[in-house]
The first five atom37 places (N, CA, C, CB, O) and aatype in JSON, in Angstrom:
{
  "aatype": [20, 20, 20, 20, 20, 20, 20, 20, 20, 20, 20, 20, 20, 20, 20, 20, 20, 20, 20, 20, 20, 20, 20, 20, 20, 20, 20, 20, 20, 20, 20, 20, 20, 20, 20, 20, 20, 20, 20, 20, 20, 20, 20, 20, 20, 20, 20, 20, 20, 20, 20, 20, 20, 20, 20, 20, 20, 20, 20, 20, 20, 20, 20, 20, 20, 20, 20, 20, 20, 20, 20, 20, 20, 20, 20, 20, 20, 20, 20, 20, 20, 20, 20, 20, 20, 20, 20, 20, 20, 20, 20, 20, 20, 20, 20, 20, 20, 20, 20, 20, 20, 20, 20, 20, 20, 20, 20, 20, 20, 20, 20, 20, 20, 20, 20],
  "atom_mask": [
    [1, 1, 1, 1, 1],
    [1, 1, 1, 1, 1],
    [1, 1, 1, 1, 1],
    [1, 1, 1, 1, 1],
    [1, 1, 1, 1, 1],
    [1, 1, 1, 1, 1],
    [1, 1, 1, 1, 1],
    [1, 1, 1, 1, 1],
    [1, 1, 1, 1, 1],
    [1, 1, 1, 1, 1],
    [1, 1, 1, 1, 1],
    [1, 1, 1, 1, 1],
    [1, 1, 1, 1, 1],
    [1, 1, 1, 1, 1],
    [1, 1, 1, 1, 1],
    [1, 1, 1, 1, 1],
    [1, 1, 1, 1, 1],
    [1, 1, 1, 1, 1],
    [1, 1, 1, 1, 1],
    [1, 1, 1, 1, 1],
    [1, 1, 1, 1, 1],
    [1, 1, 1, 1, 1],
    [1, 1, 1, 1, 1],
    [1, 1, 1, 1, 1],
    [1, 1, 1, 1, 1],
    [1, 1, 1, 1, 1],
    [1, 1, 1, 1, 1],
    [1, 1, 1, 1, 1],
    [1, 1, 1, 1, 1],
    [1, 1, 1, 1, 1],
    [1, 1, 1, 1, 1],
    [1, 1, 1, 1, 1],
    [1, 1, 1, 1, 1],
    [1, 1, 1, 1, 1],
    [1, 1, 1, 1, 1],
    [1, 1, 1, 1, 1],
    [1, 1, 1, 1, 1],
    [1, 1, 1, 1, 1],
    [1, 1, 1, 1, 1],
    [1, 1, 1, 1, 1],
    [1, 1, 1, 1, 1],
    [1, 1, 1, 1, 1],
    [1, 1, 1, 1, 1],
    [1, 1, 1, 1, 1],
    [1, 1, 1, 1, 1],
    [1, 1, 1, 1, 1],
    [1, 1, 1, 1, 1],
    [1, 1, 1, 1, 1],
    [1, 1, 1, 1, 1],
    [1, 1, 1, 1, 1],
    [1, 1, 1, 1, 1],
    [1, 1, 1, 1, 1],
    [1, 1, 1, 1, 1],
    [1, 1, 1, 1, 1],
    [1, 1, 1, 1, 1],
    [1, 1, 1, 1, 1],
    [1, 1, 1, 1, 1],
    [1, 1, 1, 1, 1],
    [1, 1, 1, 1, 1],
    [1, 1, 1, 1, 1],
    [1, 1, 1, 1, 1],
    [1, 1, 1, 1, 1],
    [1, 1, 1, 1, 1],
    [1, 1, 1, 1, 1],
    [1, 1, 1, 1, 1],
    [1, 1, 1, 1, 1],
    [1, 1, 1, 1, 1],
    [1, 1, 1, 1, 1],
    [1, 1, 1, 1, 1],
    [1, 1, 1, 1, 1],
    [1, 1, 1, 1, 1],
    [1, 1, 1, 1, 1],
    [1, 1, 1, 1, 1],
    [1, 1, 1, 1, 1],
    [1, 1, 1, 1, 1],
    [1, 1, 1, 1, 1],
    [1, 1, 1, 1, 1],
    [1, 1, 1, 1, 1],
    [1, 1, 1, 1, 1],
    [1, 1, 1, 1, 1],
    [1, 1, 1, 1, 1],
    [1, 1, 1, 1, 1],
    [1, 1, 1, 1, 1],
    [1, 1, 1, 1, 1],
    [1, 1, 1, 1, 1],
    [1, 1, 1, 1, 1],
    [1, 1, 1, 1, 1],
    [1, 1, 1, 1, 1],
    [1, 1, 1, 1, 1],
    [1, 1, 1, 1, 1],
    [1, 1, 1, 1, 1],
    [1, 1, 1, 1, 1],
    [1, 1, 1, 1, 1],
    [1, 1, 1, 1, 1],
    [1, 1, 1, 1, 1],
    [1, 1, 1, 1, 1],
    [1, 1, 1, 1, 1],
    [1, 1, 1, 1, 1],
    [1, 1, 1, 1, 1],
    [1, 1, 1, 1, 1],
    [1, 1, 1, 1, 1],
    [1, 1, 1, 1, 1],
    [1, 1, 1, 1, 1],
    [1, 1, 1, 1, 1],
    [1, 1, 1, 1, 1],
    [1, 1, 1, 1, 1],
    [1, 1, 1, 1, 1],
    [1, 1, 1, 1, 1],
    [1, 1, 1, 1, 1],
    [1, 1, 1, 1, 1],
    [1, 1, 1, 1, 1],
    [1, 1, 1, 1, 1],
    [1, 1, 1, 1, 1],
    [1, 1, 1, 1, 1],
    [1, 1, 1, 1, 1]
  ],
  "atom_positions": [
    [[0.85, -1.2, 0.0], [-0.01, -0.01, 0.01], [0.88, 1.26, 0.0], [-0.97, -0.02, 1.29], [2.02, 1.25, 0.48]],
    [[0.34, 2.3, -0.53], [1.08, 3.58, -0.54], [1.05, 4.21, 0.85], [0.48, 4.55, -1.58], [0.27, 3.81, 1.72]],
    [[1.89, 5.2, 1.03], [1.91, 5.92, 2.33], [0.57, 6.58, 2.61], [3.04, 7.0, 2.35], [0.09, 6.59, 3.74]],
    [[-0.03, 7.14, 1.55], [-1.34, 7.83, 1.72], [-2.4, 6.8, 2.12], [-1.78, 8.56, 0.39], [-3.21, 7.08, 2.99]],
    [[-2.41, 5.64, 1.51], [-3.42, 4.6, 1.83], [-3.24, 4.14, 3.28], [-3.31, 3.38, 0.85], [-4.23, 3.96, 3.99]],
    [[-2.04, 3.94, 3.72], [-1.77, 3.53, 5.11], [-2.19, 4.62, 6.08], [-0.27, 3.19, 5.31], [-2.8, 4.34, 7.11]],
    [[-1.86, 5.88, 5.73], [-2.26, 7.0, 6.59], [-3.78, 7.13, 6.69], [-1.67, 8.3, 6.06], [-4.31, 7.41, 7.77]],
    [[-4.48, 6.94, 5.56], [-5.93, 7.03, 5.59], [-6.54, 5.91, 6.43], [-6.48, 6.98, 4.16], [-7.5, 6.12, 7.16]],
    [[-5.95, 4.69, 6.32], [-6.39, 3.56, 7.11], [-6.14, 3.84, 8.62], [-5.65, 2.26, 6.66], [-7.0, 3.56, 9.46]],
    [[-4.96, 4.4, 8.93], [-4.65, 4.74, 10.32], [-5.63, 5.82, 10.82], [-3.16, 5.24, 10.45], [-6.12, 5.74, 11.94]],
    [[-5.9, 6.78, 10.0], [-6.85, 7.83, 10.42], [-8.24, 7.24, 10.7], [-6.95, 8.93, 9.35], [-8.91, 7.63, 11.65]],
    [[-8.65, 6.33, 9.87], [-9.94, 5.65, 10.08], [-9.95, 4.85, 11.36], [-10.25, 4.74, 8.91], [-10.93, 4.89, 12.11]],
    [[-8.88, 4.12, 11.63], [-8.77, 3.34, 12.88], [-8.74, 4.23, 14.08], [-7.53, 2.48, 12.86], [-9.35, 3.9, 15.1]],
    [[-8.03, 5.37, 14.0], [-7.98, 6.31, 15.13], [-9.35, 6.91, 15.4], [-6.96, 7.44, 14.86], [-9.7, 7.14, 16.56]],
    [[-10.13, 7.16, 14.36], [-11.47, 7.69, 14.54], [-12.35, 6.69, 15.33], [-12.12, 8.01, 13.17], [-13.23, 7.11, 16.09]],
    [[-12.11, 5.4, 15.16], [-12.81, 4.4, 15.96], [-12.47, 4.49, 17.45], [-12.48, 3.03, 15.44], [-13.25, 4.08, 18.31]],
    [[-11.3, 5.03, 17.72], [-10.87, 5.24, 19.1], [-11.17, 6.66, 19.57], [-9.37, 4.94, 19.23], [-10.68, 7.1, 20.61]],
    [[-11.97, 7.37, 18.82], [-12.35, 8.77, 19.15], [-11.13, 9.69, 19.21], [-13.09, 8.82, 20.51], [-11.04, 10.56, 20.08]],
    [[-10.21, 9.49, 18.31], [-9.02, 10.36, 18.2], [-9.13, 11.14, 16.9], [-7.68, 9.53, 18.25], [-8.99, 10.56, 15.82]],
    [[-9.38, 12.45, 17.0], [-9.45, 13.26, 15.76], [-8.05, 13.48, 15.21], [-10.14, 14.63, 16.03], [-7.09, 13.71, 15.94]],
    [[-7.96, 13.4, 13.89], [-6.66, 13.55, 13.22], [-6.81, 14.3, 11.93], [-6.01, 12.2, 12.96], [-7.93, 14.51, 11.45]],
    [[-5.72, 14.7, 11.38], [-5.68, 15.16, 10.02], [-4.4, 14.73, 9.38], [-5.83, 16.64, 9.95], [-3.4, 14.5, 10.05]],
    [[-4.44, 14.61, 8.06], [-3.28, 14.11, 7.29], [-2.62, 15.23, 6.56], [-3.7, 13.02, 6.3], [-3.27, 16.2, 6.17]],
    [[-1.34, 15.11, 6.36], [-0.62, 16.02, 5.46], [0.59, 15.32, 4.91], [-0.2, 17.34, 6.18], [1.24, 14.51, 5.59]],
    [[0.89, 15.64, 3.69], [1.98, 14.99, 2.96], [3.3, 15.68, 3.37], [1.75, 15.07, 1.4], [3.38, 16.91, 3.4]],
    [[4.29, 14.88, 3.66], [5.62, 15.39, 3.96], [6.51, 15.39, 2.73], [6.27, 14.58, 5.05], [7.37, 16.24, 2.56]],
    [[6.27, 14.4, 1.87], [6.95, 14.25, 0.6], [6.16, 13.26, -0.22], [8.44, 13.78, 0.78], [5.08, 12.82, 0.19]],
    [[6.68, 12.91, -1.37], [5.98, 11.91, -2.2], [5.89, 10.57, -1.5], [6.69, 11.74, -3.54], [4.97, 9.79, -1.75]],
    [[6.85, 10.29, -0.63], [6.91, 8.95, 0.0], [6.47, 8.95, 1.45], [8.3, 8.41, -0.09], [6.33, 7.87, 2.03]],
    [[6.24, 10.08, 2.07], [5.9, 10.15, 3.49], [4.64, 10.94, 3.71], [7.03, 10.75, 4.3], [4.44, 11.99, 3.1]],
    [[3.78, 10.43, 4.61], [2.54, 11.14, 5.03], [2.51, 11.16, 6.52], [1.25, 10.46, 4.46], [2.85, 10.17, 7.17]],
    [[2.09, 12.28, 7.08], [1.98, 12.42, 8.53], [0.5, 12.4, 8.94], [2.66, 13.72, 9.01], [-0.36, 12.89, 8.21]],
    [[0.24, 11.84, 10.1], [-1.09, 11.81, 10.68], [-0.96, 12.51, 12.04], [-1.65, 10.31, 10.83], [-0.37, 11.98, 12.99]],
    [[-1.5, 13.69, 12.1], [-1.35, 14.47, 13.31], [-2.57, 14.3, 14.23], [-1.16, 15.95, 12.96], [-3.7, 14.48, 13.8]],
    [[-2.35, 13.95, 15.49], [-3.41, 13.71, 16.44], [-3.48, 14.81, 17.51], [-3.21, 12.35, 17.09], [-4.57, 15.18, 17.94]],
    [[-2.33, 15.31, 17.93], [-2.26, 16.35, 18.98], [-0.89, 16.91, 18.98], [-2.62, 15.79, 20.38], [0.03, 16.34, 18.38]],
    [[-0.72, 18.04, 19.65], [0.58, 18.66, 19.78], [1.56, 17.62, 20.34], [0.52, 19.93, 20.68], [1.34, 17.07, 21.42]],
    [[2.62, 17.37, 19.6], [3.62, 16.39, 20.03], [3.31, 14.97, 19.69], [3.8, 16.49, 21.47], [4.11, 14.09, 20.0]],
    [[2.17, 14.68, 19.06], [1.8, 13.33, 18.73], [1.45, 13.26, 17.22], [0.61, 12.87, 19.63], [0.3, 13.39, 16.8]],
    [[2.5, 13.04, 16.46], [2.37, 12.98, 14.99], [2.99, 11.66, 14.53], [3.07, 14.24, 14.29], [4.17, 11.39, 14.74]],
    [[2.14, 10.84, 13.9], [2.63, 9.59, 13.34], [3.05, 9.86, 11.88], [1.55, 8.46, 13.43], [2.47, 10.7, 11.2]],
    [[4.03, 9.14, 11.43], [4.5, 9.22, 10.03], [4.5, 7.83, 9.46], [5.92, 9.86, 9.92], [4.72, 6.85, 10.17]],
    [[4.26, 7.75, 8.16], [4.3, 6.47, 7.49], [4.88, 6.61, 6.09], [2.89, 5.86, 7.43], [4.71, 7.63, 5.41]],
    [[5.57, 5.56, 5.69], [6.11, 5.47, 4.33], [5.36, 4.41, 3.56], [7.63, 5.15, 4.34], [5.73, 4.09, 2.43]],
    [[4.29, 3.86, 4.15], [3.52, 2.83, 3.56], [3.84, 1.44, 4.04], [3.68, 2.88, 2.14], [3.06, 0.51, 3.86]],
    [[5.0, 1.31, 4.68], [5.41, 0.01, 5.19], [5.47, -0.05, 6.72], [6.75, -0.34, 4.63], [5.23, -1.09, 7.33]],
    [[5.79, 1.1, 7.33], [5.88, 1.19, 8.77], [5.29, 2.53, 9.22], [7.34, 1.04, 9.24], [5.3, 3.52, 8.49]],
    [[4.77, 2.5, 10.43], [4.19, 3.73, 11.03], [5.02, 4.0, 12.3], [2.59, 3.56, 11.36], [5.2, 3.1, 13.12]],
    [[5.51, 5.21, 12.45], [6.31, 5.53, 13.65], [5.89, 6.87, 14.2], [7.83, 5.54, 13.32], [5.39, 7.74, 13.48]],
    [[6.11, 7.03, 15.5], [5.77, 8.26, 16.2], [6.61, 8.35, 17.47], [4.26, 8.33, 16.52], [7.23, 7.37, 17.89]],
    [[6.61, 9.54, 18.08], [7.3, 9.74, 19.34], [6.33, 9.52, 20.49], [7.93, 11.15, 19.4], [5.28, 10.16, 20.55]],
    [[6.68, 8.63, 21.41], [5.82, 8.36, 22.54], [5.9, 9.51, 23.55], [6.21, 7.02, 23.2], [6.95, 10.14, 23.7]],
    [[4.78, 9.78, 24.25], [4.84, 10.8, 25.3], [5.72, 10.34, 26.47], [3.41, 11.13, 25.81], [6.17, 11.16, 27.27]],
    [[5.95, 9.01, 26.57], [6.83, 8.5, 27.64], [8.26, 8.64, 27.18], [6.51, 7.0, 28.0], [8.58, 8.22, 26.07]],
    [[9.14, 9.21, 27.99], [10.54, 9.26, 27.61], [11.21, 7.87, 27.75], [11.28, 10.3, 28.47], [10.7, 6.98, 28.44]],
    [[12.32, 7.71, 27.11], [13.06, 6.45, 27.23], [13.64, 6.35, 28.65], [14.2, 6.36, 26.15], [13.49, 7.27, 29.46]],
    [[14.29, 5.25, 28.93], [14.9, 5.07, 30.24], [15.96, 6.13, 30.54], [15.51, 3.69, 30.34], [16.23, 6.45, 31.69]],
    [[16.53, 6.65, 29.49], [17.56, 7.7, 29.65], [16.96, 9.1, 29.65], [18.61, 7.59, 28.52], [17.68, 10.1, 29.74]],
    [[15.63, 9.18, 29.56], [15.01, 10.47, 29.59], [14.89, 11.14, 28.23], [15.75, 11.34, 30.48], [14.52, 12.31, 28.16]],
    [[15.19, 10.44, 27.19], [15.17, 10.99, 25.84], [13.87, 10.65, 25.15], [16.35, 10.47, 25.03], [13.08, 9.84, 25.65]],
    [[13.63, 11.27, 24.0], [12.45, 10.97, 23.21], [12.46, 9.49, 22.84], [12.38, 11.86, 21.93], [13.51, 8.95, 22.48]],
    [[11.31, 8.84, 22.93], [11.17, 7.43, 22.62], [10.37, 7.28, 21.32], [10.48, 6.67, 23.81], [9.16, 7.51, 21.28]],
    [[11.07, 6.89, 20.28], [10.42, 6.65, 19.01], [9.87, 5.21, 19.01], [11.41, 6.88, 17.8], [10.6, 4.26, 19.28]],
    [[8.61, 5.07, 18.72], [8.01, 3.73, 18.69], [7.37, 3.52, 17.33], [6.95, 3.54, 19.84], [7.17, 4.48, 16.59]],
    [[7.04, 2.28, 16.98], [6.54, 2.01, 15.67], [5.59, 0.8, 15.67], [7.69, 1.79, 14.71], [5.53, 0.03, 16.62]],
    [[4.88, 0.67, 14.58], [3.99, -0.48, 14.35], [3.94, -0.71, 12.84], [2.53, -0.23, 14.94], [4.22, 0.19, 12.05]],
    [[3.58, -1.92, 12.47], [3.47, -2.24, 11.06], [2.02, -2.17, 10.56], [4.04, -3.63, 10.8], [1.77, -1.89, 9.39]],
    [[1.09, -2.42, 11.47], [-0.35, -2.43, 11.07], [-1.03, -1.19, 11.61], [-1.09, -3.73, 11.6], [-0.76, -0.79, 12.74]],
    [[-1.91, -0.58, 10.82], [-2.67, 0.61, 11.26], [-3.5, 0.3, 12.5], [-3.59, 1.1, 10.14], [-3.64, 1.17, 13.37]],
    [[-4.06, -0.89, 12.62], [-4.9, -1.23, 13.79], [-4.05, -1.2, 15.08], [-5.56, -2.65, 13.6], [-4.48, -0.67, 16.1]],
    [[-2.87, -1.76, 15.01], [-1.97, -1.81, 16.18], [-1.52, -0.39, 16.53], [-0.71, -2.74, 15.89], [-1.52, 0.01, 17.69]],
    [[-1.13, 0.36, 15.5], [-0.67, 1.73, 15.71], [-1.81, 2.56, 16.32], [-0.18, 2.37, 14.36], [-1.57, 3.34, 17.25]],
    [[-3.02, 2.42, 15.83], [-4.16, 3.21, 16.32], [-4.42, 2.9, 17.8], [-5.43, 2.91, 15.47], [-4.69, 3.82, 18.57]],
    [[-4.34, 1.65, 18.2], [-4.56, 1.3, 19.58], [-3.54, 1.99, 20.48], [-4.5, -0.21, 19.76], [-3.89, 2.57, 21.5]],
    [[-2.28, 1.91, 20.09], [-1.21, 2.49, 20.89], [-1.25, 3.99, 20.86], [0.13, 2.0, 20.4], [-1.06, 4.62, 21.9]],
    [[-1.49, 4.6, 19.69], [-1.54, 6.05, 19.58], [-2.73, 6.61, 20.37], [-1.63, 6.46, 18.09], [-2.64, 7.7, 20.93]],
    [[-3.84, 5.87, 20.41], [-5.01, 6.34, 21.17], [-4.66, 6.42, 22.65], [-6.23, 5.41, 20.95], [-5.12, 7.33, 23.34]],
    [[-3.87, 5.51, 23.14], [-3.41, 5.55, 24.54], [-2.49, 6.77, 24.75], [-2.66, 4.22, 24.92], [-2.58, 7.47, 25.76]],
    [[-1.61, 7.0, 23.79], [-0.68, 8.12, 23.86], [-1.42, 9.46, 23.75], [0.37, 7.99, 22.75], [-1.0, 10.47, 24.32]],
    [[-2.53, 9.45, 23.0], [-3.31, 10.68, 22.77], [-3.81, 11.22, 24.09], [-4.51, 10.42, 21.82], [-3.75, 12.43, 24.31]],
    [[-4.29, 10.38, 24.99], [-4.78, 10.81, 26.28], [-3.65, 11.47, 27.11], [-5.37, 9.63, 27.05], [-3.85, 12.48, 27.77]],
    [[-2.49, 10.86, 27.04], [-1.34, 11.4, 27.74], [-0.85, 12.69, 27.13], [-0.24, 10.4, 27.77], [-0.45, 13.61, 27.86]],
    [[-0.85, 12.79, 25.81], [-0.43, 14.01, 25.11], [-1.36, 15.15, 25.47], [-0.41, 13.79, 23.58], [-0.9, 16.26, 25.71]],
    [[-2.63, 14.9, 25.51], [-3.63, 15.94, 25.86], [-3.4, 16.43, 27.27], [-5.08, 15.4, 25.73], [-3.51, 17.63, 27.54]],
    [[-3.07, 15.5, 28.18], [-2.82, 15.89, 29.58], [-1.54, 16.7, 29.7], [-2.74, 14.65, 30.49], [-1.47, 17.64, 30.49]],
    [[-0.53, 16.33, 28.9], [0.76, 17.02, 28.96], [0.73, 18.37, 28.24], [1.83, 16.14, 28.34], [1.41, 19.31, 28.65]],
    [[-0.06, 18.46, 27.18], [-0.11, 19.66, 26.37], [-1.55, 20.13, 26.2], [0.55, 19.42, 25.01], [-2.11, 19.97, 25.11]],
    [[-2.16, 20.68, 27.23], [-3.56, 21.17, 27.03], [-3.55, 22.22, 25.92], [-4.17, 21.77, 28.37], [-2.58, 22.97, 25.75]],
    [[-4.61, 22.26, 25.19], [-4.72, 23.17, 24.03], [-5.85, 24.14, 24.25], [-4.95, 22.37, 22.72], [-6.89, 24.04, 23.59]],
    [[-5.68, 25.09, 25.16], [-6.78, 26.02, 25.44], [-7.02, 26.98, 24.27], [-6.49, 26.83, 26.71], [-6.11, 27.25, 23.49]],
    [[-8.24, 27.5, 24.15], [-8.56, 28.42, 23.07], [-7.65, 29.63, 23.0], [-9.96, 28.87, 23.22], [-7.46, 30.19, 21.92]],
    [[-7.06, 30.07, 24.13], [-6.18, 31.2, 24.13], [-4.92, 30.98, 23.29], [-5.8, 31.52, 25.52], [-4.24, 31.95, 22.94]],
    [[-4.62, 29.74, 22.98], [-3.45, 29.46, 22.17], [-3.76, 29.24, 20.69], [-2.77, 28.27, 22.72], [-2.86, 28.93, 19.9]],
    [[-5.02, 29.42, 20.32], [-5.41, 29.27, 18.92], [-4.95, 30.5, 18.14], [-6.94, 29.08, 18.8], [-4.97, 31.62, 18.66]],
    [[-4.56, 30.29, 16.94], [-4.15, 31.4, 16.1], [-5.41, 32.11, 15.63], [-3.28, 30.92, 14.9], [-6.41, 31.47, 15.3]],
    [[-5.35, 33.42, 15.6], [-6.49, 34.19, 15.12], [-6.01, 35.04, 13.92], [-7.09, 35.09, 16.26], [-5.08, 35.84, 14.02]],
    [[-6.67, 34.82, 12.83], [-6.28, 35.54, 11.58], [-7.42, 36.41, 11.14], [-5.9, 34.55, 10.44], [-8.55, 35.95, 11.0]],
    [[-7.12, 37.67, 10.93], [-8.13, 38.62, 10.45], [-7.56, 39.36, 9.24], [-8.55, 39.63, 11.58], [-6.41, 39.8, 9.24]],
    [[-8.39, 39.48, 8.23], [-8.04, 40.31, 7.08], [-8.95, 41.56, 7.12], [-8.22, 39.51, 5.71], [-10.16, 41.44, 6.93]],
    [[-8.38, 42.71, 7.38], [-9.19, 43.91, 7.61], [-10.04, 44.3, 6.41], [-8.3, 45.05, 7.98], [-11.09, 44.92, 6.59]],
    [[-9.64, 43.97, 5.22], [-10.37, 44.4, 4.03], [-11.25, 43.31, 3.46], [-9.4, 44.87, 2.98], [-11.81, 43.47, 2.37]],
    [[-11.38, 42.18, 4.18], [-12.17, 41.05, 3.66], [-13.59, 41.14, 4.17], [-11.55, 39.69, 4.05], [-13.84, 41.75, 5.21]],
    [[-14.55, 40.53, 3.43], [-15.91, 40.48, 3.96], [-15.95, 39.75, 5.28], [-16.85, 39.82, 2.96], [-15.24, 38.76, 5.45]],
    [[-16.74, 40.19, 6.19], [-16.81, 39.59, 7.51], [-15.56, 39.86, 8.33], [-17.02, 38.13, 7.38], [-15.2, 39.05, 9.19]],
    [[-14.91, 41.0, 8.08], [-13.66, 41.3, 8.77], [-13.83, 41.38, 10.28], [-13.1, 42.59, 8.26], [-12.86, 41.21, 11.03]],
    [[-15.04, 41.65, 10.72], [-15.26, 41.71, 12.15], [-15.31, 40.34, 12.83], [-16.53, 42.44, 12.41], [-15.29, 40.23, 14.05]],
    [[-15.37, 39.29, 11.98], [-15.42, 37.95, 12.53], [-14.07, 37.27, 12.34], [-16.53, 37.13, 11.87], [-13.66, 37.06, 11.2]],
    [[-13.36, 36.92, 13.44], [-12.07, 36.25, 13.27], [-12.21, 34.87, 12.75], [-11.33, 36.22, 14.56], [-13.23, 34.21, 12.98]],
    [[-11.2, 34.41, 12.05], [-11.13, 33.03, 11.6], [-10.17, 32.32, 12.55], [-10.65, 32.93, 10.09], [-9.0, 32.69, 12.65]],
    [[-10.66, 31.35, 13.21], [-9.78, 30.63, 14.15], [-9.19, 29.4, 13.48], [-10.55, 30.21, 15.44], [-9.91, 28.56, 12.94]],
    [[-7.89, 29.33, 13.52], [-7.17, 28.16, 13.03], [-6.87, 27.29, 14.23], [-5.86, 28.55, 12.25], [-6.11, 27.69, 15.12]],
    [[-7.45, 26.12, 14.25], [-7.22, 25.27, 15.42], [-7.03, 23.85, 14.98], [-8.38, 25.36, 16.41], [-7.24, 23.5, 13.82]],
    [[-6.62, 23.03, 15.93], [-6.42, 21.61, 15.64], [-5.13, 21.15, 16.21], [-6.45, 21.34, 14.15], [-4.31, 21.96, 16.64]],
    [[-4.93, 19.87, 16.24], [-3.67, 19.34, 16.77], [-2.55, 19.73, 15.84], [-3.73, 17.81, 16.94], [-2.7, 19.84, 14.62]],
    [[-1.4, 19.93, 16.49], [-0.2, 20.32, 15.72], [0.62, 19.13, 15.31], [0.68, 21.27, 16.54], [1.65, 19.28, 14.67]]
  ]
}
């Protein structure tokens, strides 16, 4: 399967675990699935990897992986709860973009979502 197909399958599996995500292409061969600030899975179509919210035994970032979208989704959904606890995303941190000369200029456009 292509990286995009695996990413779409992972996104579908994460939705079953009530984890909202969005996809974006990193290159022709890599696609990222973003779930929350600090929790972004990447795939090349053969393997899915992400940084765990748990540090390694040495206190460094712990990169973990899975081969199947179902397995990755189960583990990422557990990490999602921890990532949300570690990095709350209050509305005050949302980007607000206003174009003064655009229609509806009095209404801000909020850009939000997991990073």
